[in-house]
C-alpha positions as CSV (number, residue, x, y, z in Angstrom):
1,M,-9.7,-38.8,13.3
2,T,-10.7,-36.1,16.1
3,T,-8.9,-33.2,14.2
4,I,-8.4,-32.3,10.8
5,L,-6.4,-29.4,9.2
6,G,-7.4,-26.7,8.0
7,Q,-6.4,-23.7,6.0
8,N,-2.6,-23.5,5.3
9,Q,0.4,-21.9,3.7
10,Y,4.0,-21.5,4.2
11,G,6.9,-19.7,2.1
12,K,9.7,-17.4,3.3
13,A,8.9,-13.7,4.5
14,E,10.7,-10.6,3.6
15,N,13.3,-11.2,1.1
16,R,15.5,-7.8,0.9
17,V,16.0,-7.3,-2.7
18,V,18.2,-4.4,-4.3
19,K,18.3,-4.3,-8.0
20,I,20.2,-1.8,-9.7
21,T,20.3,-1.5,-13.4
22,R,23.3,0.4,-14.8
23,D,22.3,2.4,-17.4
24,G,25.7,4.0,-18.7
25,D,27.0,6.3,-16.0
26,T,23.2,6.5,-15.2
27,H,21.8,4.0,-12.5
28,H,18.2,2.9,-11.5
29,I,17.3,1.3,-8.4
30,K,14.5,-1.0,-6.9
31,D,14.3,-1.5,-3.2
32,L,11.9,-4.6,-2.5
33,N,10.9,-6.5,0.4
34,V,9.1,-9.5,-1.1
35,S,7.2,-11.9,0.7
36,V,6.4,-15.8,-0.4
37,S,3.3,-17.8,0.5
38,L,2.7,-20.8,-1.2
39,S,-0.3,-23.4,-0.8
40,G,-1.6,-26.5,-2.2
41,D,-1.5,-30.2,-1.6
42,M,0.4,-29.8,1.9
43,D,-1.2,-32.2,4.0
44,E,0.9,-34.7,4.4
45,V,3.5,-32.6,5.6
46,H,1.3,-31.8,8.8
47,Y,-0.1,-35.5,9.0
48,S,3.5,-37.2,9.3
49,G,6.0,-34.6,8.7
50,S,6.8,-36.2,5.0
51,N,8.1,-33.2,2.8
52,A,7.7,-35.1,-0.5
53,N,5.5,-31.9,-1.8
54,V,7.3,-29.3,0.2
55,L,9.3,-26.7,-1.9
56,P,12.0,-25.8,0.9
57,T,11.8,-21.8,1.4
58,D,14.8,-21.3,1.3
59,T,14.7,-22.0,-2.8
60,T,11.7,-19.5,-2.8
61,K,13.9,-16.8,-1.0
62,N,16.7,-18.2,-3.8
63,T,14.2,-17.5,-6.8
64,V,12.9,-14.6,-5.9
65,F,17.2,-12.9,-5.6
66,A,17.5,-15.0,-9.5
67,F,14.0,-13.3,-10.7
68,A,15.7,-10.3,-9.9
69,K,18.6,-11.1,-12.2
70,E,17.0,-13.3,-14.7
71,R,13.3,-11.3,-15.2
72,G,14.4,-7.7,-13.9
73,V,11.7,-5.7,-11.9
74,E,10.3,-3.5,-14.0
75,S,7.7,-2.7,-11.3
76,A,6.2,-4.6,-7.6
77,E,3.4,-5.9,-9.6
78,Q,4.9,-7.5,-12.6
79,F,8.0,-9.0,-10.7
80,G,4.8,-10.2,-8.6
81,I,3.2,-11.5,-11.0
82,H,6.5,-13.6,-12.8
83,L,7.0,-14.8,-9.2
84,A,3.4,-15.4,-8.5
85,R,3.0,-17.8,-12.1
86,H,6.4,-19.4,-11.7
87,F,5.7,-21.0,-8.6
88,V,1.9,-22.8,-9.4
89,T,3.3,-23.6,-12.8
90,S,6.2,-25.2,-11.7
91,Q,5.5,-27.3,-9.1
92,E,2.5,-29.5,-8.9
93,P,1.4,-29.7,-5.7
94,I,1.5,-25.5,-5.2
95,H,-2.2,-24.9,-6.3
96,R,-2.0,-20.6,-5.0
97,A,0.8,-19.1,-5.0
98,R,0.6,-14.9,-3.1
99,I,3.4,-12.5,-3.0
100,R,3.6,-9.7,-0.9
101,I,6.2,-7.0,-2.0
102,E,6.5,-3.3,-0.5
103,E,8.8,-1.0,-2.0
104,Y,11.1,1.9,-0.6
105,A,11.7,4.7,-2.7
106,W,14.5,6.3,-3.2
107,E,15.8,10.2,-4.9
108,R,18.3,10.5,-7.1
109,I,21.3,12.9,-5.9
110,E,22.5,15.0,-8.6
111,G,26.2,15.6,-7.9
112,S,27.7,19.5,-7.7
113,D,30.1,18.7,-11.1
114,A,27.4,18.8,-13.8
115,Q,30.2,17.7,-15.8
116,S,31.0,14.4,-14.5
117,G,27.7,12.8,-15.8
118,K,28.3,10.4,-12.9
119,K,24.3,9.2,-11.9
120,H,24.8,6.5,-9.1
121,S,23.6,8.3,-5.9
122,F,20.1,8.1,-4.2
123,V,18.7,9.8,-0.7
124,R,16.0,7.6,0.7
125,S,12.6,10.1,0.1
126,G,9.4,10.2,2.9
127,Q,8.6,7.7,4.6
128,E,5.8,6.6,2.6
129,V,6.1,2.6,1.2
130,R,4.7,1.2,-1.9
131,L,2.4,-2.4,-1.4
132,T,1.6,-5.3,-3.5
133,Q,0.1,-8.0,-3.1
134,V,-0.9,-10.6,-6.3
135,T,-2.4,-13.9,-5.8
136,Y,-2.6,-16.2,-8.5
137,D,-3.9,-19.8,-8.2
138,G,-3.7,-21.4,-12.2
139,S,-6.5,-19.6,-13.8
140,A,-7.4,-16.1,-11.7
141,W,-5.5,-13.5,-11.0
142,E,-5.8,-10.5,-7.9
143,V,-3.7,-8.1,-7.7
144,V,-3.9,-5.2,-4.9
145,S,-1.8,-2.3,-4.9
146,G,-1.7,0.8,-2.4
147,L,0.6,2.6,-0.1
148,K,1.2,3.5,3.5
149,D,2.9,5.7,5.9
150,L,1.7,8.5,3.3
151,T,1.4,12.2,6.0
152,V,-0.6,14.4,4.7
153,L,-1.9,17.7,6.1
154,N,-4.3,21.1,4.9
155,S,-3.8,23.9,7.2
156,T,-7.2,25.0,7.0
157,D,-10.2,24.2,5.1
158,S,-11.3,21.5,7.1
159,E,-14.7,22.3,9.6
160,F,-16.2,20.0,12.1
161,W,-19.7,20.6,13.9
162,G,-22.6,19.4,14.2
163,Y,-22.3,16.0,15.6
164,V,-23.9,14.0,18.6
165,K,-23.4,15.6,21.6
166,D,-24.2,13.9,24.7
167,K,-23.0,14.5,28.4
168,Y,-20.0,13.3,28.4
169,T,-18.9,15.2,25.1
170,T,-16.8,17.9,25.8
171,L,-15.3,18.7,21.8
172,Q,-16.0,22.2,21.2
173,E,-17.3,22.6,17.3
174,T,-14.8,24.4,14.7
175,N,-15.0,26.0,11.8
176,D,-11.5,26.2,10.9
177,R,-9.1,22.9,11.8
178,I,-5.6,21.4,10.6
179,L,-7.2,18.1,8.6
180,A,-4.0,15.5,9.0
181,T,-3.9,12.0,8.7
182,E,-1.2,9.0,7.3
183,V,-2.7,7.0,4.6
184,S,-3.0,3.8,4.4
185,G,-4.9,2.5,1.4
186,R,-5.2,-0.2,-1.3
187,W,-6.8,-0.8,-4.7
188,R,-8.1,-3.6,-6.4
189,F,-7.1,-4.0,-10.5
190,N,-9.4,-5.3,-12.9
191,W,-6.8,-6.5,-15.1
192,T,-6.6,-10.7,-15.8
193,D,-4.9,-12.9,-18.1
194,D,-7.3,-12.3,-20.7
195,A,-7.0,-8.7,-21.0
196,A,-5.9,-7.5,-24.0
197,E,-3.0,-5.7,-22.9
198,M,-1.5,-5.6,-19.1
199,P,-1.9,-2.5,-17.5
200,D,1.5,0.2,-17.0
201,W,1.8,-0.2,-13.1
202,E,4.6,2.2,-12.9
203,A,2.1,4.5,-14.4
204,S,-1.2,3.7,-12.9
205,Y,0.8,3.9,-9.0
206,Q,1.8,7.5,-10.0
207,E,-1.4,8.5,-11.2
208,T,-3.5,7.1,-8.4
209,R,-1.5,8.6,-6.1
210,K,-1.7,11.9,-7.7
211,H,-5.2,11.6,-8.0
212,M,-5.5,10.9,-4.2
213,L,-2.9,13.4,-3.5
214,Q,-5.4,16.4,-5.4
215,A,-8.5,15.5,-3.5
216,F,-7.1,15.4,-0.4
217,A,-6.4,18.7,-1.1
218,D,-9.3,20.2,-3.6
219,T,-11.8,18.8,-0.9
220,Y,-13.2,21.4,1.7
221,S,-13.5,19.1,4.4
222,L,-16.7,19.1,6.3
223,S,-15.3,16.1,8.2
224,L,-12.6,13.4,7.2
225,Q,-15.2,10.5,6.2
226,Q,-16.2,12.9,3.0
227,T,-12.5,13.6,2.2
228,M,-11.6,10.1,2.1
229,Y,-14.1,9.0,-0.1
230,E,-13.6,12.0,-2.2
231,M,-10.2,10.6,-2.6
232,G,-11.4,7.1,-3.4
233,K,-14.0,8.6,-6.0
234,R,-11.1,10.5,-8.0
235,I,-9.1,7.1,-7.9
236,I,-12.4,5.8,-9.4
237,D,-13.3,8.2,-12.0
238,G,-9.7,8.8,-12.7
239,R,-8.5,4.9,-12.9
240,S,-10.5,2.7,-15.5
241,E,-8.3,-0.3,-14.4
242,I,-9.2,0.2,-10.8
243,D,-12.6,-1.4,-9.5
244,E,-12.3,-1.0,-5.8
245,V,-10.3,1.6,-3.0
246,R,-10.2,0.6,0.7
247,F,-8.7,4.0,2.9
248,S,-8.0,3.3,7.0
249,L,-6.9,7.3,7.7
250,P,-6.4,7.9,11.7
251,N,-6.8,11.3,12.3
252,K,-4.0,12.4,13.1
253,H,-5.4,15.5,15.7
254,H,-3.8,18.7,16.4
255,F,-5.6,20.9,18.9
256,L,-5.0,24.6,19.7
257,V,-2.8,25.4,22.8
258,D,-4.7,27.4,25.4
259,L,-1.9,30.2,25.5
260,E,-4.5,32.1,27.6
261,P,-2.4,31.8,30.8
262,F,0.8,33.9,29.6
263,G,-1.7,37.0,28.1
264,L,-1.3,35.6,24.3
265,K,-4.0,35.3,21.6
266,N,-3.9,32.3,19.8
267,D,-5.6,32.8,16.7
268,N,-5.1,29.1,15.0
269,E,-1.7,29.3,15.1
270,V,-0.2,27.1,17.5
271,Y,-1.4,23.4,18.0
272,F,-0.7,20.3,19.8
273,A,0.0,17.8,17.7
274,A,-1.7,15.0,19.7
275,D,-0.5,11.0,18.2
276,R,-2.9,9.1,20.4
277,P,-5.7,8.6,21.5
278,Y,-6.6,9.1,17.2
279,G,-10.0,8.4,15.6
280,L,-9.4,5.8,12.6
281,I,-11.6,6.2,10.0
282,E,-12.2,2.9,7.6
283,A,-14.3,2.3,4.2
284,T,-14.5,1.1,0.5
285,I,-15.2,2.6,-2.6
286,L,-16.1,0.4,-5.2
287,R,-17.1,1.4,-8.9
288,D,-20.7,0.6,-9.1
289,G,-21.5,-2.7,-10.3
290,C,-18.7,-3.9,-8.5
291,K,-18.0,-5.9,-5.2
292,A,-15.5,-5.8,-2.2
293,R,-12.7,-7.7,-2.1
294,I,-10.3,-6.1,-0.5
295,P,-10.0,-6.9,3.1
296,V,-11.0,-4.1,5.5
297,D,-8.7,-5.2,7.6
298,L,-5.6,-3.7,6.1
299,T,-3.0,-5.8,7.8
300,N,-4.0,-8.7,6.7
301,L,-3.2,-7.7,3.3
């Protein structure tokens, strides 16, 4: 043969699952976008078209919905673990399963009639999307969670000066600027099947997000890089179940508008929010002694 088959996988992408849990008149909602990717002994289907080892992607879709009913959706991470274990242990040709989940947040709308007791109305909250990826090969687990589309802004306590200048530099130094970014972050758990207990995935996400936002707010920033490192450090120091954090932070530039042509002074009050081009700051922050495993390009996770 002059050609051989390389790495390959297949599955059903973007299964939209909404799970309603009814606790009397109080309802709870989990809104997920689940993608399943399977790999293993799949050479023959590529070489000859034989489907003898192929679990149909339609079956993987059905499994996602059935598990939402049978296992429930306690958390995105737990749901992904259930699915990954099922596909690897129930189908001999499948050696590795990767489950990617996006979770969309909803907030409860409290009714105007406080006596009614009904709690079944919701509104989508913000633009933040929660993420998780669970990978299992029959012996080893990797759980990476995170978020994207979380926009944050400090209106002061940010400077930028002392940088390299050459003949093409026009940017003016400043000791008071807006610092804004749209956070895309992932964090890798050190959980394995041998661990004494599984993390509380819901609490871990909320606390990790809290550490990240508090670090952003608390850091007097001389660079977005400095703020990003403090965000990762706060997570590593505060969450023992996490060994690695990866951030991709676009610098959402805000430039002072020149109001002098109108006879007006702009004392750090009126800005132009530029959507592009933008600086893109990326880094991995690790617990000492750990190796980086989260891809540099977060779009691949």
